[in-house]
Backbone as JSON, one array per atom type, in Angstrom:
{
  "sequence": "MGSASPNPDAYPYQSEASWSGPEKTIARKVFDDALKRELQDVIQKAKQMAGQIREPAELWDLEQYLSERRKEIDRKYDYRYSRLAQVFGRLLYENRVSEEELRGLSDDKLKLIHSAAEFMAKYAA",
  "N": [[12.72, -18.81, -31.44], [10.08, -18.98, -29.14], [7.47, -16.87, -27.77], [7.65, -15.71, -24.39], [6.08, -17.49, -21.77], [3.4, -16.68, -19.5], [4.24, -15.98, -16.11], [3.7, -18.47, -13.82], [3.84, -18.17, -11.1], [3.32, -15.6, -10.53], [1.64, -12.77, -9.05], [-1.76, -13.37, -8.61], [-3.73, -11.56, -9.47], [-2.82, -9.67, -11.19], [-2.84, -7.0, -13.47], [-2.94, -5.49, -16.67], [-4.38, -3.32, -17.23], [-5.37, -0.17, -18.57], [-5.13, 3.17, -17.32], [-7.35, 5.79, -17.12], [-7.32, 9.38, -17.63], [-8.93, 10.78, -15.61], [-9.05, 8.66, -13.74], [-6.36, 8.38, -13.08], [-5.96, 10.76, -11.72], [-7.65, 10.42, -9.49], [-6.43, 8.13, -8.41], [-3.86, 9.09, -7.75], [-4.48, 10.94, -5.73], [-5.71, 9.27, -3.78], [-3.58, 7.53, -3.22], [-1.55, 9.35, -2.31], [-2.87, 10.5, -0.08], [-3.29, 8.25, 1.57], [-0.64, 7.46, 2.06], [0.28, 9.75, 3.38], [-1.33, 9.66, 5.7], [-0.4, 7.27, 6.83], [2.28, 7.89, 7.31], [1.89, 9.94, 9.16], [0.95, 8.4, 11.29], [3.3, 7.03, 11.89], [4.94, 9.15, 12.68], [3.55, 10.0, 14.98], [3.8, 7.71, 16.63], [6.61, 7.58, 16.81], [7.18, 9.96, 18.17], [5.91, 9.39, 20.58], [7.44, 7.2, 21.43], [9.96, 8.45, 21.6], [9.49, 10.24, 23.65], [9.46, 8.57, 25.8], [11.99, 7.68, 26.2], [14.58, 6.89, 28.31], [17.01, 5.8, 28.79], [20.2, 5.66, 27.18], [20.47, 3.42, 25.44], [17.88, 2.98, 24.62], [17.46, 4.67, 22.55], [18.19, 3.3, 20.28], [16.18, 1.5, 19.96], [14.15, 3.13, 19.03], [15.35, 3.98, 16.66], [15.48, 1.52, 15.31], [12.75, 0.89, 15.05], [11.95, 3.02, 13.35], [13.52, 2.48, 11.08], [12.55, -0.05, 10.31], [9.84, 0.56, 9.76], [10.18, 2.38, 7.67], [11.26, 0.76, 5.65], [9.12, -1.04, 5.3], [7.07, 0.71, 4.45], [8.23, 1.74, 2.13], [8.24, -0.59, 0.57], [5.53, -1.12, 0.38], [4.18, 1.13, -0.79], [3.93, 1.65, -3.94], [3.92, 3.36, -6.77], [3.39, 2.53, -9.46], [1.48, 2.15, -12.33], [0.9, -0.44, -13.13], [0.92, -1.76, -10.75], [-0.84, -0.58, -9.01], [-3.49, -1.53, -8.45], [-3.01, -3.73, -6.8], [-1.65, -2.45, -4.73], [-3.66, -0.68, -3.79], [-5.52, -2.62, -3.09], [-4.24, -3.87, -0.93], [-4.09, -1.67, 0.82], [-6.8, -1.18, 1.19], [-7.54, -3.58, 2.44], [-6.06, -3.24, 4.8], [-7.46, -1.19, 5.92], [-6.65, 1.39, 5.3], [-7.41, 2.86, 3.19], [-10.59, 3.89, 1.95], [-13.72, 2.66, 0.63], [-15.15, 4.79, -0.33], [-13.14, 6.66, -1.03], [-12.13, 5.43, -3.27], [-14.07, 5.71, -5.13], [-15.11, 6.42, -8.38], [-13.2, 5.17, -9.81], [-12.93, 2.77, -12.44], [-15.17, -0.03, -12.92], [-13.76, -2.38, -13.52], [-11.26, -1.85, -12.4], [-11.95, -1.56, -9.71], [-12.85, -4.13, -9.2], [-10.45, -5.57, -9.46], [-9.03, -4.42, -7.33], [-10.62, -5.16, -5.13], [-10.36, -7.92, -5.36], [-7.64, -8.19, -4.85], [-7.62, -7.3, -2.18], [-9.17, -9.3, -0.99], [-7.49, -11.45, -1.47], [-5.33, -10.72, 0.16], [-6.58, -10.88, 2.66], [-7.18, -13.6, 2.77], [-4.6, -14.65, 2.62], [-3.53, -13.67, 4.99], [-4.95, -15.03, 6.86]],
  "CA": [[12.35, -18.89, -30.05], [8.7, -18.52, -28.93], [7.29, -15.83, -26.75], [7.69, -16.21, -23.02], [4.77, -17.75, -21.19], [3.19, -15.94, -18.25], [4.82, -16.57, -14.91], [2.63, -19.06, -13.03], [3.99, -17.78, -9.7], [3.03, -14.16, -10.4], [0.46, -12.39, -8.29], [-2.86, -13.84, -9.44], [-4.67, -10.53, -9.88], [-2.09, -8.65, -11.91], [-3.58, -6.51, -14.62], [-2.28, -4.51, -17.51], [-5.43, -2.36, -17.59], [-4.9, 1.21, -18.67], [-5.77, 4.11, -16.4], [-7.78, 7.02, -17.79], [-6.87, 10.61, -16.97], [-9.61, 10.97, -14.33], [-8.64, 7.6, -12.8], [-5.01, 8.71, -12.6], [-6.12, 11.83, -10.74], [-8.19, 9.79, -8.28], [-5.41, 7.22, -7.86], [-2.79, 9.87, -7.13], [-4.99, 11.5, -4.47], [-5.89, 8.17, -2.83], [-2.23, 7.09, -2.86], [-0.89, 10.38, -1.5], [-3.57, 10.64, 1.19], [-3.01, 7.06, 2.39], [0.76, 7.55, 2.48], [0.37, 10.82, 4.39], [-1.91, 9.16, 6.96], [0.48, 6.27, 7.42], [3.45, 8.6, 7.83], [1.46, 10.62, 10.39], [0.94, 7.37, 12.33], [4.7, 6.77, 12.26], [5.39, 10.33, 13.44], [2.93, 9.96, 16.31], [4.42, 6.62, 17.39], [8.0, 7.95, 17.08], [7.16, 10.97, 19.23], [5.57, 8.69, 21.82], [8.62, 6.43, 21.83], [11.03, 9.39, 21.98], [9.14, 10.81, 24.94], [9.64, 7.56, 26.84], [13.4, 7.29, 26.27], [15.24, 7.25, 29.57], [18.36, 5.26, 28.73], [20.78, 5.8, 25.84], [20.22, 2.25, 24.61], [16.52, 3.05, 24.1], [17.53, 5.39, 21.28], [18.33, 2.34, 19.19], [14.85, 0.93, 19.74], [13.47, 4.1, 18.16], [15.99, 3.9, 15.34], [15.07, 0.26, 14.7], [11.35, 1.05, 14.68], [11.88, 3.9, 12.18], [14.1, 1.77, 9.94], [11.61, -1.1, 9.88], [8.66, 1.19, 9.16], [10.57, 2.96, 6.38], [11.36, -0.34, 4.68], [7.77, -1.53, 5.05], [6.35, 1.71, 3.67], [8.84, 1.77, 0.8], [7.79, -1.78, -0.16], [4.07, -1.08, 0.21], [3.69, 2.23, -1.62], [4.55, 1.56, -5.26], [2.98, 4.06, -7.64], [3.41, 2.14, -10.87], [0.1, 1.82, -12.68], [0.77, -1.9, -13.19], [0.88, -2.28, -9.38], [-1.77, 0.18, -8.16], [-4.63, -2.33, -7.97], [-2.52, -4.51, -5.67], [-1.37, -1.5, -3.64], [-4.94, -0.25, -3.22], [-6.12, -3.78, -2.43], [-3.61, -4.02, 0.39], [-4.5, -0.55, 1.65], [-8.2, -1.42, 1.54], [-7.5, -4.65, 3.43], [-5.52, -2.68, 6.05], [-8.31, -0.05, 6.29], [-5.91, 2.64, 5.1], [-8.23, 3.59, 2.22], [-11.99, 3.5, 2.05], [-14.46, 2.49, -0.62], [-15.51, 6.14, -0.77], [-12.0, 7.26, -1.69], [-11.91, 4.76, -4.55], [-15.18, 6.02, -6.03], [-14.69, 7.07, -9.62], [-12.41, 4.22, -10.58], [-13.79, 1.91, -13.24], [-15.58, -1.3, -12.3], [-12.69, -3.38, -13.65], [-10.22, -1.52, -11.41], [-12.5, -1.88, -8.39], [-12.86, -5.59, -9.1], [-9.06, -5.96, -9.2], [-8.69, -3.95, -5.98], [-11.31, -6.03, -4.18], [-9.73, -9.24, -5.46], [-6.37, -8.11, -4.13], [-7.94, -7.22, -0.75], [-9.58, -10.65, -0.59], [-6.28, -12.27, -1.48], [-4.59, -10.36, 1.38], [-7.31, -11.42, 3.81], [-6.99, -15.05, 2.74], [-3.19, -14.9, 2.91], [-3.29, -13.33, 6.4], [-5.69, -15.98, 7.72]],
  "C": [[10.96, -18.29, -29.87], [8.63, -17.44, -27.88], [7.23, -16.46, -25.37], [6.27, -16.42, -22.51], [4.62, -16.96, -19.91], [3.79, -16.71, -17.08], [3.71, -17.15, -14.05], [2.69, -18.67, -11.55], [3.69, -16.31, -9.48], [1.76, -13.95, -9.58], [-0.77, -12.68, -9.14], [-3.81, -12.77, -9.97], [-4.0, -9.4, -10.65], [-2.86, -8.25, -13.17], [-2.73, -5.51, -15.39], [-3.3, -3.46, -17.97], [-4.85, -0.96, -17.65], [-5.73, 2.09, -17.74], [-6.11, 5.37, -17.18], [-7.24, 8.22, -17.02], [-7.58, 10.84, -15.64], [-9.24, 9.9, -13.3], [-7.25, 7.86, -12.25], [-5.07, 9.8, -11.54], [-6.64, 11.27, -9.42], [-7.12, 8.93, -7.61], [-4.31, 8.0, -7.15], [-3.25, 10.43, -5.79], [-5.14, 10.41, -3.41], [-4.53, 7.71, -2.32], [-1.56, 8.08, -1.91], [-1.54, 10.53, -0.13], [-3.29, 9.46, 2.12], [-1.58, 7.1, 2.91], [0.93, 8.61, 3.56], [-0.19, 10.34, 5.73], [-0.99, 8.14, 7.62], [1.74, 6.92, 8.0], [3.1, 9.38, 9.09], [1.39, 9.64, 11.56], [2.35, 7.08, 12.82], [5.23, 7.93, 13.09], [4.84, 10.29, 14.86], [3.59, 8.9, 17.19], [5.87, 6.97, 17.74], [8.08, 9.0, 18.19], [6.86, 10.33, 20.58], [6.79, 7.92, 22.33], [9.74, 7.35, 22.31], [10.76, 9.98, 23.36], [9.35, 9.85, 26.11], [11.09, 7.11, 26.99], [14.0, 7.81, 27.56], [16.7, 6.8, 29.57], [18.91, 5.42, 27.31], [20.49, 4.62, 24.91], [18.82, 2.27, 23.99], [16.45, 3.87, 22.81], [17.52, 4.42, 20.11], [17.02, 1.6, 18.94], [14.04, 1.84, 18.8], [14.04, 4.03, 16.74], [15.56, 2.63, 14.61], [13.62, 0.34, 14.23], [11.24, 1.89, 13.39], [12.43, 3.21, 10.93], [13.16, 0.7, 9.4], [10.39, -0.5, 9.2], [8.99, 1.79, 7.79], [10.64, 1.87, 5.31], [9.98, -0.87, 4.31], [6.99, -0.57, 4.16], [6.92, 1.8, 2.26], [8.41, 0.57, -0.05], [6.31, -1.68, -0.51], [3.62, -0.06, -0.82], [4.48, 2.29, -2.93], [3.57, 2.18, -6.26], [3.22, 3.76, -9.12], [1.99, 1.69, -11.2], [-0.12, 0.32, -12.75], [0.63, -2.51, -11.81], [-0.21, -1.64, -8.52], [-2.95, -0.64, -7.65], [-4.21, -3.16, -6.76], [-2.24, -3.61, -4.46], [-2.68, -1.07, -2.98], [-5.67, -1.41, -2.55], [-5.55, -3.99, -1.04], [-4.06, -2.9, 1.33], [-5.96, -0.66, 2.07], [-8.29, -2.49, 2.61], [-7.05, -4.12, 4.81], [-6.35, -1.5, 6.58], [-7.57, 1.28, 6.23], [-6.54, 3.48, 4.0], [-9.65, 3.07, 2.37], [-12.59, 3.31, 0.65], [-14.8, 3.86, -1.2], [-14.36, 6.81, -1.52], [-11.77, 6.69, -3.09], [-13.01, 5.04, -5.57], [-14.66, 6.82, -7.22], [-13.76, 6.21, -10.45], [-13.36, 3.3, -11.32], [-14.1, 0.61, -12.5], [-14.48, -2.35, -12.4], [-11.56, -3.12, -12.66], [-10.7, -1.89, -10.0], [-12.53, -3.39, -8.17], [-11.46, -6.11, -8.78], [-8.64, -5.6, -7.78], [-9.34, -4.85, -4.94], [-10.73, -7.44, -4.19], [-8.41, -9.26, -4.7], [-6.6, -8.05, -2.62], [-8.36, -8.59, -0.22], [-8.4, -11.6, -0.53], [-5.47, -12.01, -0.2], [-5.26, -10.94, 2.62], [-7.12, -12.93, 3.9], [-5.56, -15.41, 3.13], [-2.88, -14.67, 4.39], [-3.93, -14.34, 7.34], [-4.9, -17.22, 8.03]]
}
């Protein structure tokens, strides 16, 4: 039996590039900072929603919002090195990370991240 061929339906910018020690340090900080900022946004929105609750049924709107955001965040933030370029590309597209934060990553990683961001922009259009 021959070796399996690449999946033609796979994400087009997937890379098996290795991450150096300094790149891993940068990646962890960028990832953690972006996640913290997004969770702060959720906290702020949840507090706003909670402050506007007047009827018991409105509690479930808050619960639904929190459940949806948790699922979205859990899907988005995947810290596997094989997925980080796509994660950072999406975060760059969503303006959740900046070019400045990504400084220090190799040119090949930045190219993958920008390609993923462009893919997201094209897909969203």
